[in-house]
Every structure is written in C-alpha cells, then in structure tokens.
C-alpha positions as CSV (number, residue, x, y, z in Angstrom):
1,M,-8.0,-15.3,-2.5
2,R,-8.1,-12.3,1.0
3,L,-4.7,-11.2,1.1
4,I,-3.1,-8.2,2.8
5,F,0.0,-6.8,2.2
6,L,2.6,-5.7,5.1
7,G,5.4,-3.0,4.4
8,A,6.9,-0.1,5.1
9,P,7.2,2.8,2.6
10,G,9.2,1.8,-0.5
11,S,9.4,-1.9,0.2
12,G,7.6,-2.7,-2.9
13,K,4.4,-3.9,-2.0
14,G,2.3,-1.5,-4.2
15,T,4.3,-2.8,-7.8
16,Q,3.4,-6.4,-6.6
17,A,-0.1,-5.9,-6.0
18,V,-0.8,-4.3,-8.3
19,Y,0.9,-7.7,-10.8
20,L,-1.0,-10.2,-8.4
21,A,-4.3,-8.4,-8.7
22,E,-4.1,-8.3,-12.4
23,R,-3.4,-12.1,-12.7
24,H,-5.3,-13.5,-10.7
25,G,-8.5,-10.9,-11.7
26,I,-9.0,-9.3,-8.5
27,P,-9.1,-5.6,-6.7
28,Q,-5.5,-4.1,-5.2
29,I,-7.1,-2.3,-2.5
30,S,-5.4,0.7,-0.9
31,T,-7.1,3.4,1.7
32,G,-4.9,5.7,-0.1
33,D,-6.8,5.5,-3.5
34,I,-10.4,4.9,-1.6
35,L,-9.5,8.0,-0.1
36,R,-9.2,10.1,-3.3
37,K,-12.1,8.1,-4.9
38,A,-14.3,9.1,-1.9
39,V,-13.5,13.3,-1.9
40,Q,-13.8,13.0,-5.7
41,D,-17.7,11.2,-5.5
42,G,-18.5,14.0,-3.2
43,S,-19.6,11.0,-0.9
44,E,-20.6,12.1,3.0
45,L,-17.4,9.6,3.5
46,G,-15.4,11.4,1.7
47,R,-16.6,15.1,2.9
48,K,-16.1,14.4,6.3
49,A,-12.3,12.9,5.1
50,Q,-11.9,16.0,3.2
51,S,-12.4,17.8,6.0
52,I,-10.1,16.4,8.4
53,M,-7.3,16.4,5.6
54,Q,-7.7,19.6,4.6
55,S,-7.4,20.9,8.1
56,G,-4.3,19.0,8.8
57,G,-5.2,15.9,10.8
58,L,-5.2,12.1,10.5
59,V,-8.6,10.5,9.2
60,P,-9.8,8.2,12.1
61,D,-10.4,5.0,12.1
62,D,-13.7,4.8,12.4
63,I,-13.6,6.7,9.0
64,I,-11.6,4.3,7.1
65,I,-12.8,1.7,8.5
66,E,-16.0,2.3,7.0
67,L,-14.7,3.3,3.8
68,V,-13.1,-0.5,3.8
69,R,-15.7,-2.0,4.2
70,E,-17.8,-0.5,1.2
71,R,-15.5,-1.1,-0.8
72,L,-14.9,-4.7,-0.1
73,V,-19.1,-5.2,-0.4
74,Q,-18.6,-4.0,-4.4
75,P,-18.9,-7.2,-7.1
76,D,-15.5,-6.6,-8.1
77,A,-14.4,-7.8,-4.6
78,G,-16.5,-10.7,-4.7
79,N,-13.9,-13.4,-5.5
80,G,-11.5,-12.1,-3.8
81,F,-9.2,-9.2,-3.2
82,I,-5.3,-7.7,-1.9
83,L,-5.4,-5.3,0.5
84,D,-2.5,-3.0,0.2
85,G,-0.9,-1.0,3.2
86,F,-4.5,-1.8,4.8
87,P,-4.8,-2.5,8.5
88,R,-2.4,-0.3,9.5
89,T,-3.0,-0.8,13.4
90,I,-3.5,-3.3,15.7
91,A,-7.2,-1.4,15.8
92,Q,-7.7,-1.7,12.2
93,A,-6.9,-5.4,11.8
94,E,-9.4,-6.3,14.6
95,S,-12.1,-4.4,13.2
96,L,-11.3,-5.7,9.6
97,D,-11.6,-9.1,11.1
98,A,-15.0,-8.6,12.9
99,M,-16.1,-7.1,9.5
100,L,-15.1,-10.4,7.4
101,G,-15.9,-12.9,9.7
102,E,-14.6,-16.4,9.7
103,P,-15.8,-17.6,6.6
104,K,-14.3,-14.6,4.4
105,A,-11.4,-14.0,6.7
106,I,-8.1,-13.1,5.3
107,E,-6.5,-15.9,4.4
108,M,-2.7,-14.5,4.1
109,V,-0.5,-11.7,5.1
110,L,2.4,-11.0,3.3
111,F,5.2,-8.9,4.9
112,F,7.9,-7.1,2.1
113,D,11.1,-7.4,4.3
114,V,13.4,-4.7,3.1
115,S,16.2,-3.3,5.3
116,E,16.6,0.7,6.4
117,A,19.0,1.8,4.3
118,E,17.3,-0.2,1.1
119,I,14.5,2.0,1.9
120,V,16.0,5.3,2.6
121,K,18.2,4.3,-0.8
122,R,15.0,3.4,-3.5
123,L,12.6,6.2,-1.7
124,T,15.3,9.1,-2.0
125,S,16.2,7.8,-5.6
126,R,12.3,8.3,-6.6
127,R,11.4,11.0,-8.9
128,T,7.8,11.8,-10.0
129,C,5.8,13.4,-12.7
130,S,4.1,16.4,-10.8
131,Q,1.0,15.9,-13.8
132,C,0.4,12.6,-14.1
133,G,2.5,10.8,-10.9
134,K,4.4,8.8,-13.1
135,N,7.7,7.3,-11.3
136,Y,10.7,7.2,-12.1
137,N,14.3,6.1,-10.4
138,V,17.3,7.9,-11.0
139,L,19.4,4.4,-10.3
140,S,16.9,1.8,-11.8
141,D,14.5,4.0,-13.9
142,P,16.3,7.3,-14.9
143,P,13.9,10.4,-16.1
144,P,14.7,12.0,-19.1
145,A,17.6,14.5,-19.0
146,T,14.7,17.0,-20.1
147,G,13.2,16.3,-16.7
148,I,10.1,16.4,-18.6
149,C,7.7,13.0,-18.3
150,D,8.1,10.8,-21.5
151,Q,4.2,10.3,-21.1
152,C,2.8,13.4,-20.4
153,G,4.7,16.5,-20.8
154,G,4.7,17.1,-17.0
155,K,7.8,18.2,-15.1
156,I,9.6,15.6,-13.0
157,I,10.2,16.3,-9.6
158,Q,11.3,15.1,-6.5
159,R,8.4,15.2,-4.0
160,E,8.7,16.8,-0.7
161,D,7.8,13.4,1.0
162,D,10.9,11.5,-0.8
163,T,14.0,13.7,0.9
164,E,15.9,11.8,3.4
165,V,14.7,13.2,6.6
166,T,10.8,12.9,6.0
167,V,11.6,9.5,4.6
168,R,13.2,8.5,8.2
169,K,10.7,9.9,10.0
170,R,7.7,8.1,7.5
171,L,9.7,4.9,8.8
172,Q,10.1,5.6,12.3
173,V,6.1,6.4,12.3
174,Y,5.4,3.2,10.4
175,E,7.7,0.9,13.0
176,E,6.2,2.8,15.4
177,K,2.4,1.8,14.8
178,T,2.2,-0.9,11.6
179,A,5.3,-3.5,12.3
180,P,3.2,-4.7,15.4
181,L,0.8,-6.3,12.8
182,K,3.6,-8.9,12.3
183,S,3.0,-9.8,15.6
184,F,-0.5,-10.0,15.6
185,Y,-0.8,-12.2,12.3
186,S,2.3,-14.3,12.8
187,A,-0.1,-15.1,16.5
188,Q,-2.8,-16.4,13.5
189,N,-0.6,-18.2,11.6
190,K,-1.3,-16.2,8.5
191,L,2.3,-14.1,8.2
192,H,4.7,-15.1,5.5
193,L,7.7,-13.1,5.0
194,L,9.3,-11.6,1.7
195,H,12.7,-10.8,1.1
196,A,12.0,-7.9,-1.0
197,E,15.2,-6.3,-1.6
198,Q,15.9,-9.0,-4.3
199,A,15.1,-7.9,-8.1
200,V,11.1,-7.3,-8.8
201,E,11.4,-10.7,-10.8
202,H,12.8,-12.6,-8.2
203,V,10.2,-11.0,-5.5
204,R,7.4,-12.1,-7.6
205,S,8.1,-15.6,-8.0
206,A,8.4,-16.2,-4.3
207,L,5.1,-14.3,-4.1
208,D,3.6,-16.8,-6.9
209,A,4.7,-19.5,-4.9
210,L,3.3,-18.4,-1.7
211,V,-0.2,-17.9,-3.0
212,A,0.1,-21.0,-5.1
213,R,-0.8,-22.6,-1.7
214,L,-3.8,-21.2,-0.8
C-alpha cells in the first residue's frame, strides 16, 4: 500500500502512521526524518540542506523531492510506504505523481481532521524530554512531577514551537500552504477524511477500516 497522511501539526497523523507502518511492515517516511538522516550521514544533499537550515532558510522543493526520491527506492519501501507530512504543497504533490508514475501511484490519501481549538490544546499541553525527545502531555499523559524524563533522565521542557502564539502561526502557514492539497487529491478521488478528535483507539479502528479497502 502507498499512502499519504495529511493533517495539521498535532492532528495525530504521526502516531497513527507509526501504528500502521508496524502493522503492515512498511516504512513511515517523513521529510523531517529524511533531512536529519541526510545531515547525519553527510551526504551531498544533506550538506546542502544543513547549510540552508543553518542560515535560517527553508529547504527548497528540489532538495526535498530528491531526498524523497532516494528514500522511496530503498528496498524496505518496495512493498509500500506511508508518507507522513509530505507532500506539503501542490508543487510537491505534482512532482511526487511524476516521480512514482501510474504503476506505483499513491493509492489513498488520509486527511486527519481536527479543529484548531483542539490542536492548540494538544500542542500547548505537550512537554518534551530535551535529551531523548520523548513526548508527554499534561492533560492525557503527564510527565513525572520531578520534571525529569522517566526514560533517560533528561530535563522535560515545553518546546518554543509549542506555545500558543507559535502554534497558531504554524496552523496559519499550514492552511495557506498545505490545506489546498485536500482539493488536489479529492479531484483524484483518493482523499478520505478521518475524524481525528476521537480517542486514539477509535481513530485507529477507522483507519484500519479504510485501508482494508485497498
């Protein structure tokens, strides 16, 4: 299966992508992970991306698309994959279609529908270990009262991009850049809506039911 998960930051698409990838033995692929690995490996594209990011710029489409292309030809993606958070723009979506071609085209696009109020609540409640990156949530999965991660002993913090002002800015950018993808994939009859404000287990069940159609 070849899937795309779309949704605003905090919509829960990453959590469900990990679940579905493990269940079906296919990779969950996110551009963030690809970029970090390319930089860590010191590849040519990784060095270019690192230079741009260090100067405060956004990594351009051509580099992102080439990194995705390199990732999709790796053996573990031969039987399918889940693209988590890519494409982010219509231009990236068109490049992806051209890259894959009809025989290996995207089969289904799942949009994780969550209200802005719920996303703000989720992200501003998130706390993160500064050392290992483990996430907690003061509402649903509170961190230890000591403020120390129970996994690695690191300090638990609220990330700068999880404050309300920053979250609302991120959602505004998302609406401007990424939301039009719903129309793009709807026109291809590939878009399916998931009501992602439900409990994780309910979202998971709905997800399983959708992909069972493939």
